[in-house]
C-alpha positions as a Markdown table, in Angstrom:
| # | Residue | x | y | z |
|---|---|---|---|---|
| 1 | Met | 18.8 | -21.5 | 4.3 |
| 2 | Ala | 20.5 | -21.0 | 7.7 |
| 3 | Ser | 19.3 | -18.4 | 10.0 |
| 4 | Asp | 21.7 | -16.5 | 9.8 |
| 5 | Thr | 21.4 | -16.2 | 6.0 |
| 6 | Leu | 18.0 | -15.1 | 6.6 |
| 7 | Ser | 18.7 | -12.5 | 8.8 |
| 8 | Gln | 21.3 | -11.1 | 6.7 |
| 9 | Thr | 18.3 | -11.2 | 3.9 |
| 10 | Gln | 16.3 | -9.7 | 5.9 |
| 11 | Lys | 18.6 | -6.6 | 6.5 |
| 12 | Ala | 19.4 | -5.9 | 2.7 |
| 13 | Leu | 16.4 | -6.5 | 1.8 |
| 14 | Leu | 15.4 | -3.4 | 4.0 |
| 15 | Asp | 18.0 | -1.4 | 3.6 |
| 16 | Leu | 17.0 | -2.0 | -0.4 |
| 17 | Arg | 13.5 | -1.4 | -0.3 |
| 18 | Gln | 13.7 | 2.1 | 1.6 |
| 19 | Arg | 16.1 | 3.3 | -0.6 |
| 20 | Ile | 14.0 | 2.5 | -3.6 |
| 21 | Leu | 10.9 | 4.5 | -2.0 |
| 22 | Ser | 13.2 | 7.4 | -0.4 |
| 23 | Gly | 14.1 | 7.7 | -3.8 |
| 24 | Ala | 18.1 | 7.3 | -2.5 |
| 25 | Ile | 18.2 | 4.7 | -5.7 |
| 26 | Ile | 16.3 | 6.0 | -8.8 |
| 27 | Gly | 15.1 | 4.5 | -11.2 |
| 28 | Gly | 16.5 | 2.8 | -13.9 |
| 29 | Thr | 19.5 | 2.6 | -12.5 |
| 30 | Arg | 21.3 | -0.9 | -12.4 |
| 31 | Leu | 21.8 | -3.0 | -8.9 |
| 32 | Tyr | 24.6 | -5.6 | -8.9 |
| 33 | Glu | 25.2 | -8.4 | -6.6 |
| 34 | Val | 28.7 | -7.9 | -6.1 |
| 35 | Ala | 28.9 | -3.9 | -5.5 |
| 36 | Leu | 25.6 | -4.4 | -2.9 |
| 37 | Ala | 27.7 | -7.2 | -1.2 |
| 38 | Glu | 30.4 | -5.1 | -0.6 |
| 39 | Glu | 28.9 | -2.0 | 0.4 |
| 40 | Leu | 26.3 | -3.7 | 2.4 |
| 41 | Ala | 29.1 | -6.1 | 4.1 |
| 42 | Thr | 27.6 | -9.4 | 3.2 |
| 43 | Ser | 27.8 | -11.9 | 0.9 |
| 44 | Arg | 26.4 | -12.4 | -2.5 |
| 45 | Thr | 23.7 | -14.7 | -1.2 |
| 46 | Pro | 21.6 | -12.6 | 0.8 |
| 47 | Val | 21.9 | -9.8 | -1.5 |
| 48 | Arg | 20.8 | -12.2 | -4.6 |
| 49 | Ala | 17.8 | -13.1 | -2.5 |
| 50 | Ala | 16.8 | -9.5 | -1.3 |
| 51 | Leu | 16.7 | -8.4 | -5.1 |
| 52 | Ser | 14.8 | -11.4 | -6.1 |
| 53 | Arg | 11.9 | -10.3 | -3.4 |
| 54 | Leu | 12.2 | -6.9 | -4.5 |
| 55 | Ala | 11.4 | -7.8 | -8.1 |
| 56 | Glu | 8.5 | -10.3 | -6.6 |
| 57 | Glu | 7.2 | -6.9 | -5.0 |
| 58 | Gly | 7.3 | -4.7 | -8.1 |
| 59 | Leu | 10.5 | -2.2 | -7.2 |
| 60 | Leu | 13.2 | -4.3 | -9.5 |
| 61 | Glu | 12.6 | -6.1 | -12.6 |
| 62 | Arg | 14.9 | -8.1 | -14.6 |
| 63 | Gly | 17.5 | -6.6 | -16.8 |
| 64 | Arg | 18.8 | -7.1 | -20.3 |
| 65 | Gly | 21.7 | -9.8 | -19.7 |
| 66 | Gly | 20.8 | -10.2 | -16.1 |
| 67 | Gly | 20.7 | -8.5 | -13.1 |
| 68 | Phe | 18.0 | -5.8 | -12.1 |
| 69 | Val | 16.7 | -2.5 | -12.3 |
| 70 | Val | 15.1 | 0.0 | -10.3 |
| 71 | Arg | 11.8 | 0.1 | -11.9 |
| 72 | Ser | 9.9 | 3.6 | -12.6 |
| 73 | Phe | 6.2 | 4.4 | -12.9 |
| 74 | Ala | 4.2 | 6.9 | -15.1 |
| 75 | Leu | 1.3 | 8.7 | -13.5 |
| 76 | Ala | -0.7 | 6.6 | -15.9 |
| 77 | Asp | 0.7 | 3.2 | -14.1 |
| 78 | Val | -0.5 | 4.6 | -10.6 |
| 79 | Val | -3.9 | 5.6 | -11.6 |
| 80 | Asp | -4.4 | 2.3 | -13.2 |
| 81 | Thr | -3.3 | 0.5 | -10.5 |
| 82 | Ile | -5.3 | 2.1 | -8.0 |
| 83 | Asp | -8.3 | 2.0 | -10.2 |
| 84 | Leu | -7.4 | -2.1 | -10.3 |
| 85 | Arg | -7.6 | -2.2 | -6.9 |
| 86 | Gly | -10.7 | -0.3 | -6.2 |
| 87 | Val | -12.5 | -2.9 | -8.7 |
| 88 | Leu | -11.3 | -5.7 | -6.6 |
| 89 | Glu | -11.7 | -4.3 | -3.7 |
| 90 | Gly | -15.3 | -3.5 | -4.8 |
| 91 | Thr | -15.8 | -7.1 | -5.7 |
| 92 | Ala | -14.6 | -8.0 | -2.1 |
| 93 | Ala | -17.0 | -6.0 | -0.8 |
| 94 | Arg | -19.7 | -7.2 | -2.8 |
| 95 | Tyr | -18.9 | -10.9 | -2.2 |
| 96 | Ala | -19.2 | -10.1 | 1.7 |
| 97 | Ala | -22.2 | -8.4 | 1.2 |
| 98 | Glu | -23.4 | -11.2 | -0.7 |
| 99 | Arg | -22.2 | -14.1 | 1.1 |
| 100 | Gly | -22.7 | -12.7 | 4.5 |
| 101 | Ile | -19.6 | -12.4 | 7.7 |
| 102 | Gly | -18.9 | -14.4 | 10.4 |
| 103 | Pro | -19.2 | -12.7 | 13.7 |
| 104 | Glu | -15.0 | -12.8 | 13.9 |
| 105 | Asp | -14.3 | -10.6 | 10.9 |
| 106 | Met | -17.5 | -8.4 | 12.2 |
| 107 | Ala | -15.7 | -7.7 | 15.5 |
| 108 | Gln | -12.3 | -7.4 | 14.1 |
| 109 | Ala | -13.8 | -4.9 | 11.7 |
| 110 | Gln | -15.8 | -3.0 | 14.3 |
| 111 | Ala | -12.9 | -2.6 | 16.9 |
| 112 | Thr | -10.6 | -1.5 | 13.9 |
| 113 | Leu | -13.1 | 1.6 | 13.1 |
| 114 | Arg | -13.7 | 2.4 | 16.8 |
| 115 | Glu | -9.7 | 2.9 | 17.0 |
| 116 | Ile | -9.5 | 5.3 | 13.7 |
| 117 | Asp | -12.3 | 6.9 | 15.5 |
| 118 | Arg | -10.4 | 7.5 | 18.1 |
| 119 | Ile | -7.9 | 8.6 | 16.5 |
| 120 | Leu | -9.1 | 11.0 | 14.8 |
| 121 | Ser | -11.0 | 12.7 | 17.5 |
| 122 | Gly | -7.7 | 13.3 | 19.5 |
| 123 | Lys | -5.7 | 16.8 | 19.4 |
| 124 | Thr | -2.7 | 15.7 | 17.4 |
| 125 | Leu | -3.3 | 13.1 | 14.7 |
| 126 | Asp | -0.9 | 10.1 | 15.1 |
| 127 | Met | -0.7 | 9.2 | 11.3 |
| 128 | Glu | 1.5 | 5.6 | 11.9 |
| 129 | Ala | -1.1 | 4.6 | 14.1 |
| 130 | Tyr | -4.0 | 6.0 | 11.4 |
| 131 | Ser | -1.9 | 3.6 | 8.5 |
| 132 | Arg | -1.7 | 0.3 | 10.7 |
| 133 | Leu | -5.3 | 0.5 | 11.2 |
| 134 | Asn | -6.0 | 1.6 | 7.8 |
| 135 | Thr | -4.2 | -1.3 | 6.4 |
| 136 | Arg | -5.6 | -3.7 | 8.5 |
| 137 | Phe | -9.6 | -2.6 | 7.6 |
| 138 | His | -8.6 | -3.3 | 4.1 |
| 139 | Ala | -7.4 | -6.4 | 4.9 |
| 140 | Ile | -10.2 | -7.4 | 7.1 |
| 141 | Leu | -12.1 | -6.5 | 4.1 |
| 142 | Ala | -10.3 | -8.5 | 1.6 |
| 143 | Gln | -10.8 | -11.7 | 4.7 |
| 144 | Met | -14.7 | -10.9 | 4.7 |
| 145 | Ser | -14.9 | -11.9 | 0.7 |
| 146 | Gln | -14.4 | -15.5 | 1.1 |
| 147 | Ser | -13.0 | -15.8 | -2.1 |
| 148 | Thr | -8.9 | -16.9 | -1.7 |
| 149 | Thr | -8.4 | -15.8 | -5.5 |
| 150 | Leu | -9.3 | -12.4 | -4.8 |
| 151 | Gln | -7.4 | -12.2 | -2.0 |
| 152 | Arg | -4.1 | -13.1 | -3.7 |
| 153 | Glu | -4.9 | -10.5 | -6.5 |
| 154 | Leu | -5.1 | -8.3 | -4.0 |
| 155 | Ala | -2.1 | -8.8 | -2.2 |
| 156 | Arg | -0.6 | -9.0 | -5.2 |
| 157 | Ile | -1.3 | -5.4 | -6.0 |
| 158 | Thr | -1.2 | -3.4 | -2.9 |
| 159 | Ala | 2.5 | -4.9 | -2.5 |
| 160 | Leu | 3.1 | -2.0 | -4.8 |
| 161 | Pro | 3.8 | 0.9 | -2.4 |
| 162 | Phe | 1.5 | 3.1 | -4.0 |
| 163 | Ala | -0.9 | 1.1 | -4.6 |
| 164 | Ser | -1.8 | 0.0 | -0.9 |
| 165 | Pro | -4.4 | 1.7 | 1.0 |
| 166 | Ser | -2.6 | 3.7 | 2.8 |
| 167 | Ala | -0.1 | 5.2 | 0.2 |
| 168 | Phe | 0.7 | 8.9 | -0.1 |
| 169 | Leu | -0.7 | 9.2 | 3.7 |
| 170 | Glu | 3.0 | 10.1 | 4.8 |
| 171 | Asp | 2.9 | 14.0 | 4.1 |
| 172 | His | 3.4 | 15.6 | 7.3 |
| 173 | Asn | 3.3 | 19.5 | 5.9 |
| 174 | Arg | -0.4 | 19.3 | 5.6 |
| 175 | Pro | -2.4 | 18.1 | 8.9 |
| 176 | Glu | -5.4 | 20.0 | 8.5 |
| 177 | Ser | -5.8 | 18.5 | 4.5 |
| 178 | Leu | -5.2 | 14.9 | 5.9 |
| 179 | Gln | -7.4 | 15.3 | 8.7 |
| 180 | Arg | -10.2 | 16.4 | 6.3 |
| 181 | Thr | -8.9 | 13.3 | 4.0 |
| 182 | Met | -8.8 | 11.0 | 6.7 |
| 183 | Thr | -12.4 | 11.5 | 8.1 |
| 184 | Val | -14.3 | 11.6 | 5.1 |
| 185 | Ala | -12.4 | 8.1 | 4.7 |
| 186 | Gln | -13.4 | 7.2 | 7.9 |
| 187 | Ala | -17.1 | 7.6 | 6.8 |
| 188 | Gln | -16.9 | 5.1 | 4.2 |
| 189 | His | -15.4 | 3.0 | 6.0 |
| 190 | His | -18.4 | 2.8 | 8.3 |
| 191 | Ala | -20.8 | 3.6 | 5.4 |
| 192 | Ile | -18.7 | 0.0 | 3.7 |
| 193 | Leu | -19.3 | -1.9 | 6.7 |
| 194 | Glu | -22.8 | -0.8 | 7.2 |
| 195 | Ala | -23.7 | -1.7 | 3.0 |
| 196 | Ile | -22.0 | -5.2 | 3.8 |
| 197 | Val | -24.2 | -5.9 | 7.0 |
| 198 | Ala | -27.2 | -4.6 | 5.3 |
| 199 | Arg | -26.5 | -7.4 | 2.7 |
| 200 | Glu | -27.2 | -4.1 | 0.3 |
| 201 | Ser | -24.4 | -5.6 | -2.5 |
| 202 | Ala | -24.3 | -3.1 | -4.9 |
| 203 | Arg | -24.0 | 0.0 | -2.7 |
| 204 | Ala | -21.5 | -1.7 | -0.7 |
| 205 | Glu | -19.3 | -1.9 | -4.4 |
| 206 | Ala | -19.7 | 1.2 | -5.3 |
| 207 | Val | -19.0 | 3.0 | -2.2 |
| 208 | Thr | -15.8 | 0.7 | -2.1 |
| 209 | Arg | -14.8 | 2.0 | -5.6 |
| 210 | Glu | -15.3 | 5.6 | -4.9 |
| 211 | His | -13.1 | 5.1 | -1.5 |
| 212 | Ala | -9.9 | 4.0 | -3.5 |
| 213 | Arg | -10.5 | 6.8 | -6.0 |
| 214 | Ala | -9.8 | 9.1 | -3.2 |
| 215 | Ala | -6.4 | 8.0 | -3.2 |
| 216 | Arg | -6.3 | 8.5 | -6.9 |
| 217 | Arg | -7.0 | 12.2 | -6.2 |
| 218 | Asn | -4.2 | 12.3 | -3.1 |
| 219 | Val | -1.6 | 11.6 | -5.7 |
| 220 | Glu | -2.6 | 13.5 | -8.6 |
| 221 | Phe | -3.0 | 16.7 | -6.2 |
| 222 | Leu | 0.3 | 16.0 | -4.8 |
| 223 | Leu | 2.2 | 15.8 | -8.4 |
| 224 | Ser | 0.5 | 19.2 | -8.9 |
| 225 | Gln | 2.5 | 20.8 | -5.8 |
| 226 | Glu | 6.0 | 22.7 | -5.9 |
| 227 | Ala | 9.0 | 20.1 | -5.0 |
| 228 | Ala | 9.4 | 21.1 | -1.4 |
| 229 | Leu | 5.9 | 19.4 | -0.9 |
| 230 | Arg | 6.2 | 16.6 | -2.8 |
| 231 | Glu | 9.6 | 15.7 | -0.9 |
| 232 | Gly | 7.4 | 14.8 | 2.0 |
| 233 | Val | 5.9 | 11.8 | 0.4 |
| 234 | Pro | 8.7 | 8.9 | -0.2 |
| 235 | Ser | 6.5 | 6.9 | -2.6 |
| 236 | Leu | 6.1 | 9.6 | -5.0 |
| 237 | Ala | 9.9 | 8.7 | -5.5 |
| 238 | Leu | 9.0 | 5.9 | -7.7 |
| 239 | Leu | 7.2 | 7.9 | -10.6 |
| 240 | Asn | 9.1 | 9.2 | -13.0 |
| 241 | Asn | 7.3 | 12.4 | -14.1 |
């Protein structure tokens, strides 16, 4: 594929993904290559590639008779997926504790946690930096498992926006609540790493699973709130509740 086509595919991918995640394109909408190509001022080839990629990410599904349809998810789908991530990450933590971690992984994990500590101790909450570092820590945790199979399955799960480690943290309307949530999550990060270093596999797995349950409680809380509060969290646009 030529570089120009790759560039057009990337643009189409970013544009369509943003529209789906923001709720601009709602679940159940059928997407047509020709119409999208005209709307995005590009050819059908990059649009087709972008649609295929979004299907791999779980945001689209192939419709009857061809083409793609935007997926929507029930709360049960979200809860089950987050629980599954907790099981997989708990297994990663257990493997890491049982197999031991190398100095490079240890240094990366410690440096990441120090950065998160710094952010949480600041006067203002840098959500973008926190989300980035939180995602990095979880990626390091998967890497510590020394299991390519486990890492591959975790990558598949966390590709869904609502299942990523930093899902549902976008809302800026409740900074004090978010600060408390992230402080508890960071304490769990430290506990996970400490258990791994101490080779306490059962504790490492248990704390990691509990850590994932916080994301479940967060989405359930957000869905119980008024629409004005939910609007601050784009990932909720994927739900058909």
